C-alpha positions in Angstrom: -34.8 13.1 67.1 -31.8 15.3 66.1 -32.2 19.1 66.0 -32.5 20.9 62.7 -29.0 22.6 63.7 -27.6 19.1 63.8 -28.9 17.9 60.7 -27.7 21.1 58.9 -24.2 20.3 60.1 -24.5 16.6 59.0 -25.8 17.6 55.4 -22.7 20.4 55.5 -20.5 17.8 56.1 -21.3 15.4 53.1 -18.7 15.5 50.6 -19.7 16.8 47.2 -19.8 14.3 44.2 -18.5 15.2 40.9 -21.1 15.9 38.1 -19.5 13.9 35.9 -19.7 10.7 38.4 -23.5 11.3 38.7 -23.8 11.6 35.0 -22.5 7.9 34.8 -25.5 7.1 37.0 -28.4 9.2 35.5 -28.6 9.5 31.9 -32.6 10.6 31.9 -35.6 10.1 34.0 -35.1 7.5 36.7 -37.6 5.4 38.7 -37.5 5.0 42.5 -36.0 1.5 41.9 -33.4 2.7 39.4 -32.2 5.4 42.2 -32.0 2.6 45.0 -30.3 0.4 42.6 -27.4 3.3 41.8 -27.6 4.2 45.7 -26.7 0.0 46.2 -24.2 0.3 43.4 -22.4 3.4 44.9 -22.5 1.8 48.4 -21.1 -1.2 47.5 -18.2 0.4 45.4 -17.4 2.6 48.6 -17.3 -0.3 51.1 -15.2 -2.3 48.8 -12.8 1.0 48.7 -13.1 1.6 52.3 -12.2 -2.2 52.9 -9.1 -1.7 50.6 -8.0 1.2 52.3 -8.2 -0.5 55.6 -6.1 -3.5 54.3 -3.4 -1.3 53.0 -3.2 0.4 56.3 -2.9 -3.0 58.0 -0.3 -4.3 55.7 1.6 -0.9 55.2 1.9 -0.8 51.5 -0.6 -0.3 48.7 -1.8 -2.6 46.1 0.8 -3.1 43.5 3.4 -1.7 45.2 6.8 -3.2 46.3 6.5 -5.0 49.6 8.6 -3.8 52.3 11.1 -6.4 52.8 10.4 -6.6 56.9 7.1 -7.3 56.0 6.0 -11.2 55.6 2.0 -10.5 55.5 0.6 -9.7 52.2 -2.9 -9.7 50.4 -4.7 -12.8 50.0 -7.9 -12.3 47.5 -11.0 -11.8 49.0 -14.1 -13.4 50.6 -17.6 -12.7 49.5 -20.3 -11.9 52.2 -23.8 -10.7 52.4 -24.4 -7.9 54.5 -27.8 -6.5 55.4 -28.1 -2.8 54.9 -31.2 -0.4 55.6 -31.9 -0.7 51.8 -31.6 -4.5 51.9 -28.9 -7.4 51.3 -25.8 -6.5 49.6 -23.1 -8.7 48.5 -19.4 -7.7 49.3 -16.1 -8.8 48.8 -14.1 -8.8 51.8 -10.3 -8.3 51.6 -8.2 -10.8 53.4 -4.4 -11.2 54.0 -2.0 -14.2 54.2 -1.8 -14.3 58.2 -5.5 -13.9 58.7 -4.7 -11.2 61.2 -6.6 -8.5 59.1 -9.5 -7.4 61.3 -11.9 -4.9 59.3 -13.3 -2.1 61.2 -16.1 -1.0 59.0 -17.7 -4.1 58.9 -16.3 -6.6 61.8 -15.6 -10.4 60.7 -18.8 -12.4 61.4 -21.0 -9.3 61.0 -23.7 -9.4 59.0 -25.7 -6.3 59.9 -24.3 -2.9 58.3 -26.8 -0.4 59.8 -25.5 3.1 60.3 -23.5 3.4 57.5 -23.2 6.8 57.2 -22.3 6.9 60.9 -19.3 4.5 60.6 -17.9 6.3 57.9 -17.7 9.6 59.7 -16.5 8.1 62.4 -13.8 6.7 60.5 -12.6 10.1 59.1 
């Protein structure tokens, strides 16, 4: 079991979420199910953004930007995948590249279990 100081350090390391973003999710009292649904939606969006950033890093250019002349590989859509999280199954879209050389770090190919989400995000930073 983590010590209180380790828990406090982890809590301090969390990024602050802008009030405007929270206001988009919360516009009145929420049930536990609504909080879980909002959490899953946020997790899905965060995973999608992180996977997109991984592909951008892999390819060496941002989406919509001009592809470098020496680059032969490029984006090639996405593949649907259901991952099992601590909160239940979550359907995500994993971006892919034309050459098939993109190996995501956050959720590796052929992996279905997505546990330790917070640990993986911190490890990538």
